[in-house]
C-alpha positions as CSV (number, residue, x, y, z in Angstrom):
1,M,-87.0,-5.4,-23.5
2,P,-90.0,-3.7,-21.7
3,N,-93.1,-2.6,-23.8
4,T,-94.9,-0.2,-21.7
5,K,-93.6,3.3,-20.6
6,S,-93.0,2.8,-17.0
7,G,-91.4,-0.3,-17.9
8,K,-88.5,1.7,-19.7
9,K,-88.3,3.9,-16.9
10,R,-88.1,1.3,-14.4
11,L,-84.9,-0.3,-16.8
12,R,-83.2,3.1,-16.9
13,Q,-83.3,3.7,-13.2
14,N,-82.2,0.1,-12.6
15,K,-79.3,0.5,-15.0
16,V,-78.2,3.8,-13.0
17,L,-79.1,2.2,-9.5
18,R,-76.9,-1.2,-10.5
19,L,-73.8,1.1,-11.2
20,R,-74.2,3.0,-8.1
21,N,-74.6,-0.1,-5.6
22,R,-71.8,-1.9,-7.8
23,S,-69.5,1.4,-6.9
24,I,-70.2,1.5,-3.1
25,K,-69.8,-2.3,-3.1
26,S,-66.3,-2.1,-4.5
27,D,-65.1,0.8,-2.6
28,M,-66.5,-1.3,0.4
29,R,-64.3,-4.0,-0.5
30,T,-61.5,-2.2,-1.1
31,Q,-61.6,-0.4,2.5
32,M,-61.8,-3.8,4.2
33,K,-59.1,-5.5,1.8
34,K,-56.8,-2.7,3.4
35,V,-57.7,-3.3,6.9
36,S,-56.6,-6.9,6.3
37,A,-53.7,-6.1,4.4
38,A,-52.4,-4.0,7.5
39,V,-53.4,-6.3,9.7
40,E,-51.0,-8.9,7.9
41,A,-48.3,-6.8,7.8
42,G,-48.3,-6.3,11.3
43,D,-49.1,-2.5,10.7
44,L,-51.6,-2.1,13.5
45,E,-51.9,1.9,13.6
46,T,-52.8,1.8,9.9
47,A,-55.3,-1.1,10.4
48,E,-57.2,0.7,12.9
49,R,-56.9,4.0,10.6
50,E,-58.1,2.0,7.8
51,Y,-61.1,0.3,9.9
52,Q,-62.1,3.5,10.6
53,G,-62.9,4.4,6.7
54,A,-64.3,0.7,6.7
55,A,-66.9,0.9,9.4
56,R,-67.8,4.3,8.0
57,K,-68.5,2.7,4.0
58,L,-70.1,-0.4,5.7
59,D,-72.5,1.4,7.8
60,R,-73.1,3.8,4.9
61,A,-73.7,0.7,2.5
62,G,-75.9,-1.1,5.5
63,A,-78.1,2.1,5.7
64,R,-78.8,2.5,2.0
65,K,-79.8,-1.1,1.7
66,V,-77.0,-2.1,-0.9
67,I,-76.2,-4.8,1.9
68,H,-77.9,-5.7,4.7
69,K,-77.8,-4.1,8.2
70,N,-76.8,-7.2,10.1
71,T,-74.2,-8.1,7.1
72,A,-72.5,-4.7,7.8
73,A,-72.3,-5.0,11.4
74,R,-70.8,-8.7,10.9
75,Y,-68.2,-7.2,9.0
76,K,-67.2,-5.2,11.0
77,S,-67.2,-7.3,14.0
78,R,-65.1,-9.7,12.0
79,L,-62.5,-6.9,11.1
80,Q,-62.2,-5.7,14.6
81,K,-62.0,-8.9,16.1
82,R,-58.8,-9.7,13.5
83,I,-57.4,-6.5,14.9
84,L,-57.7,-7.2,18.3
85,A,-56.3,-10.8,17.7
86,A,-53.1,-8.9,16.1
87,K,-53.2,-6.5,19.2
88,T,-52.6,-9.5,21.6
89,Q,-50.4,-11.6,19.7
90,T,-47.4,-8.7,20.0
């Protein structure tokens, strides 16, 4: 436990930020799973629509430094690659 007044405040701030970051990451991962599920099901229209939402959430998480920008770009690239691979198979 912190002893100083500023240390106590930092602890309070860190709790709020940790919960906010966890929520952003959770939403991001859920959206990515929706894209993957749509690709697995072969529903490419839904996959593309869900990808738009996933890209938005990834970019926002990268901009807010919840994840690194390059990590967001890598996830987007991998999702897009899966969608394109599914398109070429059909």
